C-alpha positions as CSV (number, residue, x, y, z in Angstrom):
1,M,-27.6,-100.9,44.3
2,A,-24.9,-98.8,43.3
3,P,-27.0,-96.2,40.9
4,L,-29.7,-96.1,43.4
5,L,-27.2,-95.1,46.0
6,D,-25.9,-92.5,44.0
7,H,-29.3,-91.2,43.4
8,K,-29.9,-90.9,46.7
9,I,-26.9,-89.2,47.8
10,G,-27.9,-86.7,44.9
11,D,-31.2,-85.9,46.2
12,A,-29.7,-85.6,49.7
13,M,-26.8,-82.7,48.5
14,F,-29.7,-81.0,46.3
15,S,-32.1,-81.1,49.1
16,S,-29.5,-79.4,51.5
17,L,-28.9,-76.7,49.2
18,P,-30.3,-73.4,49.7
19,L,-32.9,-72.0,47.9
20,R,-31.2,-69.4,46.0
21,S,-28.4,-72.1,44.8
22,K,-31.5,-74.0,43.6
23,S,-33.1,-71.6,41.5
24,I,-29.5,-70.9,39.6
25,L,-29.1,-74.3,39.1
26,L,-32.4,-74.9,37.7
27,T,-32.0,-71.8,35.3
28,C,-28.7,-72.8,34.1
29,S,-29.7,-76.1,33.4
30,L,-32.8,-74.6,31.4
31,I,-30.6,-72.7,29.3
32,L,-27.9,-75.9,28.5
33,V,-30.7,-77.9,27.6
34,I,-32.5,-74.9,25.1
35,Y,-28.9,-74.6,23.6
36,L,-28.4,-78.0,23.0
37,T,-31.6,-78.8,21.6
38,S,-31.3,-75.7,19.2
39,Q,-27.7,-76.4,18.2
40,P,-28.2,-78.4,15.2
41,A,-30.8,-76.2,13.7
42,L,-28.5,-73.3,13.9
43,A,-25.4,-75.3,12.6
44,K,-27.3,-76.2,9.6
45,P,-26.3,-73.2,7.0
46,S,-29.5,-72.2,4.4
47,S,-29.2,-73.9,1.0
48,L,-31.3,-71.0,-0.8
49,K,-28.7,-68.2,-2.0
50,E,-29.5,-64.6,-2.5
51,I,-28.2,-62.7,-5.7
52,T,-27.8,-59.5,-6.0
53,D,-26.2,-56.9,-8.2
54,G,-23.0,-57.1,-6.5
55,N,-23.0,-61.2,-6.6
56,W,-24.8,-61.9,-9.9
57,E,-21.9,-62.9,-11.9
58,D,-21.5,-66.0,-9.8
59,I,-24.1,-67.6,-11.4
60,L,-21.9,-67.5,-14.7
61,A,-20.2,-70.5,-13.4
62,G,-21.5,-73.8,-12.3
63,E,-25.2,-74.9,-12.6
64,W,-28.1,-73.0,-10.9
65,M,-31.9,-72.3,-10.6
66,I,-32.7,-69.0,-9.9
67,E,-36.3,-67.8,-9.0
68,F,-37.1,-64.0,-9.6
69,F,-40.0,-62.8,-7.0
70,A,-41.6,-60.1,-5.3
71,P,-42.6,-59.8,-1.8
72,W,-46.2,-58.4,-2.5
73,C,-46.6,-61.3,-5.6
74,P,-49.3,-63.7,-4.2
75,A,-48.0,-66.9,-7.0
76,C,-44.5,-66.0,-5.6
77,Q,-45.7,-66.5,-2.2
78,Q,-47.6,-69.4,-2.9
79,L,-44.3,-70.8,-4.7
80,Q,-42.0,-70.4,-1.9
81,P,-42.4,-73.1,0.6
82,M,-41.8,-75.7,-2.4
83,W,-38.9,-73.5,-3.7
84,N,-37.3,-73.9,-0.2
85,E,-38.0,-77.6,-0.4
86,F,-36.3,-78.0,-3.5
87,A,-33.1,-75.8,-2.1
88,D,-32.7,-78.6,0.6
89,W,-32.2,-80.9,-2.3
90,G,-29.7,-78.8,-4.2
91,E,-26.5,-79.5,-2.0
92,D,-27.6,-83.4,-3.3
93,M,-27.8,-82.9,-6.8
94,G,-25.0,-80.5,-7.3
95,V,-26.8,-77.4,-8.1
96,N,-27.2,-74.1,-6.7
97,I,-30.7,-72.9,-6.0
98,A,-31.0,-68.9,-5.7
99,K,-33.6,-66.3,-5.6
100,V,-33.6,-62.7,-6.5
101,D,-35.9,-59.9,-5.1
102,V,-37.0,-57.6,-7.9
103,T,-38.0,-54.7,-5.5
104,E,-34.7,-54.5,-4.1
105,Q,-32.7,-55.4,-7.0
106,P,-34.4,-53.4,-10.1
107,G,-30.8,-53.9,-11.9
108,L,-31.4,-57.5,-12.4
109,S,-34.9,-57.2,-13.5
110,G,-33.9,-55.3,-16.1
111,R,-30.7,-57.4,-17.1
112,F,-33.4,-60.6,-17.3
113,I,-36.1,-58.9,-18.7
114,I,-38.5,-59.9,-16.0
115,T,-41.6,-59.3,-17.3
116,S,-43.8,-61.8,-15.1
117,L,-43.7,-63.1,-11.7
118,P,-42.4,-65.6,-10.4
119,T,-39.8,-66.1,-13.3
120,I,-37.5,-69.3,-13.2
121,Y,-34.2,-69.3,-15.1
122,H,-31.7,-72.5,-15.5
123,C,-28.3,-71.1,-15.9
124,K,-25.3,-74.0,-16.7
125,D,-21.8,-72.7,-17.2
126,G,-23.2,-69.1,-18.2
127,V,-25.9,-70.5,-20.8
128,F,-29.3,-69.5,-19.7
129,R,-32.9,-71.1,-20.6
130,R,-36.3,-70.2,-18.9
131,Y,-38.2,-72.8,-17.0
132,Q,-41.4,-73.3,-18.2
133,G,-42.4,-76.5,-16.4
134,A,-44.7,-77.1,-13.6
135,R,-43.9,-75.6,-10.4
136,T,-43.8,-78.4,-7.7
137,K,-40.5,-79.4,-6.2
138,D,-40.8,-83.0,-7.6
139,D,-41.2,-81.1,-11.2
140,F,-37.9,-79.1,-10.3
141,L,-36.2,-82.1,-9.3
142,S,-37.0,-84.5,-12.5
143,F,-36.0,-81.2,-14.5
144,I,-32.5,-81.1,-13.1
145,D,-32.2,-85.2,-12.7
146,E,-33.5,-85.5,-16.2
147,K,-31.5,-83.0,-17.6
148,K,-35.0,-81.8,-19.0
149,W,-33.0,-78.2,-19.5
150,Q,-31.3,-79.8,-22.8
151,G,-34.5,-79.4,-24.9
152,I,-35.2,-75.9,-24.0
153,E,-33.6,-73.3,-26.5
154,P,-30.9,-71.2,-24.6
155,V,-31.2,-67.1,-24.3
156,S,-29.5,-65.8,-27.4
157,S,-26.1,-64.0,-27.0
158,W,-27.5,-60.9,-27.7
159,F,-30.0,-60.9,-24.8
160,G,-27.4,-62.6,-22.4
161,P,-26.9,-60.9,-18.9
162,S,-23.4,-60.0,-19.7
163,S,-24.4,-58.5,-23.0
164,F,-24.1,-54.6,-23.4
165,M,-27.5,-54.4,-24.4
166,M,-28.4,-56.0,-20.9
167,N,-25.6,-53.9,-19.2
168,T,-27.5,-50.9,-20.6
169,M,-31.3,-52.2,-19.8
170,S,-29.8,-52.9,-16.1
171,A,-28.7,-49.3,-15.8
172,L,-31.6,-47.9,-17.0
173,F,-33.7,-49.9,-14.5
174,K,-31.6,-48.5,-11.6
175,L,-32.1,-45.3,-12.8
176,S,-35.9,-45.4,-13.0
177,M,-35.7,-46.9,-9.4
178,F,-33.3,-44.0,-8.4
179,I,-35.9,-41.6,-9.9
180,R,-39.1,-43.0,-8.0
181,R,-36.8,-43.0,-5.0
182,C,-36.2,-39.2,-5.4
183,H,-39.7,-38.7,-6.3
184,N,-41.1,-40.3,-2.8
185,Y,-38.4,-38.7,-0.8
186,L,-39.7,-35.4,-2.7
187,T,-43.3,-35.8,-1.7
188,E,-43.7,-37.7,1.3
189,Q,-40.1,-36.5,3.6
190,L,-40.5,-32.9,2.0
191,G,-43.9,-32.5,1.7
192,I,-43.6,-31.1,-1.9
193,P,-46.7,-31.8,-4.0
194,V,-46.7,-34.3,-6.8
195,W,-47.0,-31.8,-9.7
196,G,-44.0,-29.8,-8.4
197,S,-41.8,-33.0,-8.3
198,Y,-42.7,-33.3,-12.0
199,I,-41.8,-29.8,-12.8
200,I,-38.1,-30.4,-10.6
201,F,-37.7,-33.7,-12.8
202,G,-38.7,-32.1,-16.3
203,L,-36.5,-29.3,-15.7
204,A,-33.3,-31.5,-14.5
205,T,-34.1,-33.5,-17.4
206,L,-34.3,-30.3,-19.5
207,F,-30.7,-28.9,-18.4
208,S,-29.1,-32.5,-18.4
209,G,-30.0,-32.6,-22.0
210,L,-28.9,-29.6,-22.9
211,A,-25.4,-30.2,-21.2
212,L,-25.1,-33.7,-22.7
213,G,-25.6,-32.1,-26.2
214,L,-22.7,-29.8,-25.5
215,I,-20.4,-32.2,-24.5
216,L,-21.0,-34.6,-27.6
217,V,-20.4,-31.5,-29.8
218,F,-17.5,-30.6,-28.3
219,I,-16.2,-34.4,-28.2
220,A,-17.3,-34.9,-31.6
221,D,-15.6,-31.5,-32.7
222,F,-12.5,-32.8,-31.0
223,V,-12.0,-36.0,-32.2
224,F,-13.5,-35.3,-35.9
225,P,-12.4,-31.5,-36.4
226,S,-13.5,-29.9,-39.7
227,R,-11.2,-30.3,-42.6
228,R,-11.2,-26.7,-43.9
229,F,-10.1,-25.5,-40.5
230,N,-7.4,-28.5,-40.8
231,S,-6.4,-26.8,-44.1
232,P,-2.8,-24.8,-44.0
233,N,-4.0,-22.6,-46.3
234,Y,-7.5,-22.0,-45.2
235,Y,-6.4,-18.7,-43.2
236,Q,-4.1,-17.3,-45.9
237,K,-7.0,-17.6,-48.6
238,K,-9.5,-16.1,-45.7
239,Q,-7.0,-13.1,-45.6
240,T,-6.5,-12.9,-49.3
241,M,-10.5,-12.9,-49.9
242,E,-11.0,-10.1,-46.8
243,Q,-8.1,-7.8,-48.8
244,A,-9.8,-8.4,-52.2
245,R,-12.9,-7.2,-50.7
246,L,-11.4,-4.1,-49.2
247,I,-9.8,-3.0,-52.2
248,Q,-12.9,-3.8,-54.6
249,Q,-15.0,-1.2,-52.0
250,L,-12.1,1.3,-52.4
251,E,-12.1,1.0,-55.9
252,E,-15.7,1.8,-56.1
253,E,-15.4,4.6,-53.5
254,Q,-12.7,6.2,-55.7
255,E,-15.1,5.6,-59.0
256,A,-18.2,7.4,-57.0
257,D,-15.7,10.2,-56.5
258,G,-14.7,10.7,-59.9
259,E,-17.9,11.0,-61.3
260,E,-18.6,13.5,-58.7
261,D,-15.6,15.6,-59.5
262,D,-16.8,15.3,-63.2
263,D,-19.9,16.6,-62.5
264,D,-18.7,19.7,-60.8
265,D,-16.4,20.3,-63.7
266,E,-18.8,20.4,-66.5
267,D,-20.9,22.7,-64.4
268,E,-18.1,25.1,-64.2
269,Q,-17.2,25.0,-68.0
270,E,-21.3,25.4,-68.6
271,E,-21.0,28.6,-66.2
272,V,-17.9,29.8,-68.0
273,W,-20.0,29.5,-71.1
274,R,-23.1,31.3,-70.0
275,R,-21.0,34.3,-69.0
276,L,-18.4,34.8,-72.1
277,S,-21.0,33.9,-74.8
278,P,-23.3,36.7,-76.3
279,G,-26.7,36.4,-75.1
280,G,-25.4,34.7,-72.4
281,R,-26.1,31.2,-73.9
282,P,-23.7,28.7,-73.9
283,E,-22.4,27.3,-77.4
284,A,-23.3,23.6,-77.8
285,R,-19.8,22.0,-78.4
286,G,-19.9,19.0,-80.7
287,P,-18.5,16.2,-80.3
288,G,-15.3,16.7,-82.4
289,Y,-14.7,20.0,-81.1
290,P,-11.1,21.0,-80.3
291,E,-10.3,22.1,-76.8
292,E,-7.3,24.6,-78.2
293,A,-10.0,26.5,-80.6
294,L,-12.3,26.6,-77.3
295,R,-9.2,27.8,-75.2
296,K,-8.3,30.7,-77.7
297,R,-12.0,31.7,-78.1
298,V,-12.5,32.3,-74.5
299,V,-9.1,34.3,-74.3
300,G,-10.2,36.5,-77.5
301,N,-13.4,37.2,-75.7
302,R,-11.8,38.0,-72.2
303,E,-9.5,40.6,-74.5
304,E,-12.3,42.5,-76.2
305,E,-14.0,42.9,-72.7
306,E,-10.9,44.4,-71.3
307,D,-10.5,46.9,-74.5
308,S,-14.0,47.7,-74.0
């Protein structure tokens, strides 16, 4: 009787309320019911983790299963529901389930050399193995539970995501994506023709190559300078050689001037002989003709001319 009486009293109180108060009370009750029913679903965290260029090193510790996918890939879209179901079991099995969107993370695409989609990797304490089995939830669970990954050869350390080679590949993939975005911006946002964008990138590549070459030359010259320039006697030897060259040049010029003077003296002597010799003909001098006798003869001829 008491519950029935309480119910009647409640109905009487509710019916005695104004219409506006009734609508407010019903609205609040409806909001409370919706909140309470949705609260468990909101409180449950997602078991599927997302790996990016910023947190990819987290997968180097513990056990992971990572899917590389693209939103436009039909096979990836088909796999996604089963991968989400597999992720719900990850916490119970002690394995982290993750995914990587290669369209948003080109660096990771190059770091893991993703050539086909979807691609799945298993990682255990930094050792990576590529999953090649069937792609169903049960196959994933058995792969982890039965440790089938132990029968797969791990990726070589040379091609591991932490190696220098893969770091370089990651940088190249990021650069290619950056160039692609720049190309799209130039052609779509600025309205530059496609060939104009190619010319801009060609000139940028040319000038950046020249600048990089000059920088490398300067670095090489600074780190490994030439030995001949480092020799303490290099500049002294260079100065000595320059002085010797100048001296040789001066001597050659003096010799050339001396030969010209000798030729002038011989011409003057021949002119004197023509004037003093009878008939105006110079007498030939033998190789052994004394110079003193020649002078006496010239002086004697002059005296005869004066007397006459």
